[in-house]
Each structure stands twice: as structure tokens, then as C-alpha cells.
C-alpha positions, 0 to 999 in steps of 0.5 A: 626450136621448131614452132608448133605452127607453119612459119611460111603460112603464118608469115604470109597470113600476118598483116598489120591490123589497125581496127579492132573489135572493142573486146578485151582478151579473155583471162584464159587466153591472156594466161596462155600468152604469158606462158608463151612469153615466159618460154621465149628465147633468142639466138643472141642470148640477150634477155628481153622483157615483155609487158602485157598491158590493158587499157582501163580506167586506171590506165586511160592514157595507154593508146596510140595516137589515132592510128589504132582503133578499138584495142584495149590490150597491148604488149611492149618489150624492153631490153638493156642497151647491150650489143645486139640488144635491139636485134634480140628484141626484134627477134623475140617480139616477132616470134611472139607476133607470129604466135599470136597470128597463129592463134588468130589475133590481130597485131601491129608493130608500132614504133612512134605513134603511141604515148611512150610516156604512158606505156613507160610508166605502166611498164615500170621501165628500168633506167637505161632500158630501150623501149622501141615498140609496142603492139596491140593484141585483139580481134580484127574488124572484118572491114578495114577503116578508111584510115587503116587503108590510108595508113597501109597505102602510105606505108606501102605495107603490101609492097616488098623490094625484089630479091636483087636489091636485098640479097647478094653473092660474095659482095654487094656487086653481084645479086644472089639468084634464087637458084644460087640460094638453093635450100635457103630460097624459102628462109630468104623469102620469109626474110623479104616479107618481114615487116619494118618501119616505114616498110624500108626493109633495111636488111641486106644479106651477102652469101659467102659460101655456107655463111649469110652475112646480115647488114643494116642499110641505114635510111632512117634517123635514130629516134629522139631517144637514140634508138636505131629502130632499123636494128630492131627491124633486122632482128624481125627479119632474122626471126623469119629467116631463122625459124624458116631454116629450122622448119626445114632442118637447115643446120646453122646458127646466128652469131656475130663474127669478126667483120667480114672482109667485104667492101660495103656501100655507104651507110651499110653496117655489118650486124651478124651472120648465119653460119652452117654448123 
């Protein structure tokens, strides 16, 4: 389904906001966000649950560990431990993030710098559910805090890896050129610009005729909860790629295929593919 806003413009506009005005979201806009969440879906057909939460007197322990300032509204997402579950969560959550960005709200993916137990209690998590991330939602302060700038510098938030390290043709020995990508130049560029934990950009894509195979390049250990956060990151990137492809009327679908017969480097794992239909 195409979005009601420009994917390319929104992806380029989005940035991680860590400093917020001390102003809760209006009731009407919260309801609009809830309605949008109710209509969210993902191409992996996995159910992702979202939870809108407000920090108040009865939920004082909701909040990040000093990284976020001023936010009082948050959204968290959970998913059952199923195949492509974390990828589906990343996809759906990023679609919500892009929608919030189009409305002018600030957001910030957080995977390890928040009170997980406090949020888990407020969200009434089901046993076994995976809970990899939250995001504040609010009005950005125009002037960045010193801490905000330091965090962005440490995370290399403004840097992205070049094409020849992320996208390949036929195998991992031949970088994909933009001319070879053809109509998929913009979807791949939107993928390249996607946010990820520590800005590691763990996605790798191999073009195989009319199919694009998505891989995870492991560079971060699983969290103490056994969550491979980089699978969520690949889902975020797939959201950018897929929505940009839909915006350009490029036919295709995201699906897990039999493992492609492509020799992969160490710590590389096949996840799913985009195939033209």
C-alpha cells in the first residue's frame, strides 16, 4: 500500500531526536496515531503489537537512561518469537516512525538505553514476547543539547556506508553499481539511509537477476534477553526499500526463499528476498 506522504522526502527529513519540549501529545493527535497503528501491516504476515504509553505520576519509572530529555510520550512494540518476527517488528515500527515524521513529530529508536522492566510492566507483556525497542514521540527542541550532539557524534548518526560495501551483483565479490541497479537505485538508496543500532548498517543485498536477496551481517552480540537487534535493523531497512519501490510502482514482494546458492562471508546470514512478480 502506498503512503499518503513522500517516502523519499520523509526518509531524508527523519533524524533521531533526543531533546523534546516538555509538552504531552494532544488527545486528538494520540487518537490519530492509534488509528494509524490499527491499520499497520507488514509483508511478512507477522502480528506486531504496539503500546502507546505516557509518563505520569503513576508511571514515573518510564524513561530512558539520560539519553532522552523532555519526552513524556512513548511507543513500544512487541512480537512473538517466530520466524521473521524481529524483521516484521522493525518494518512496522519504522513505517510508524516515518508516519510520525511526516506529521512533524520527533522520534528516536532506542534499543538499550531505557528502563526495560518499567516499560515491560506498563505494557503487560505476554510471556515469551520479544521487546527490542521503544521510541519517544514529541515536539523537538529547535536547539540540540550538548549531550544530544555528543550521542549523535558517538553513534556516527550522520554517516552511512558507501554503495560498494552494501550492495552486490550475483555474489559478494562484485559490488553493484547504480547503473546496474536501474529502477531500484532509489529504493536501495532509501535502504542505505535507514537507521540502525550503533549505525552498523547490518544489511547486505545481492542482486540476482530480478531478485534482491537480503542478508544480515552480524557485528553486534545478542542482548542479554537473547534478541538479535540487527534483525530488527534489517526490517527497518526493508521498510524503506519496500515503501520506496511501491511509491515507484515497481512490482514485487518480500518473501523468504530457499537459501540462495551464493557463497557468503563469515557471519553473514540470509533472511529474505525481494522478488519481482
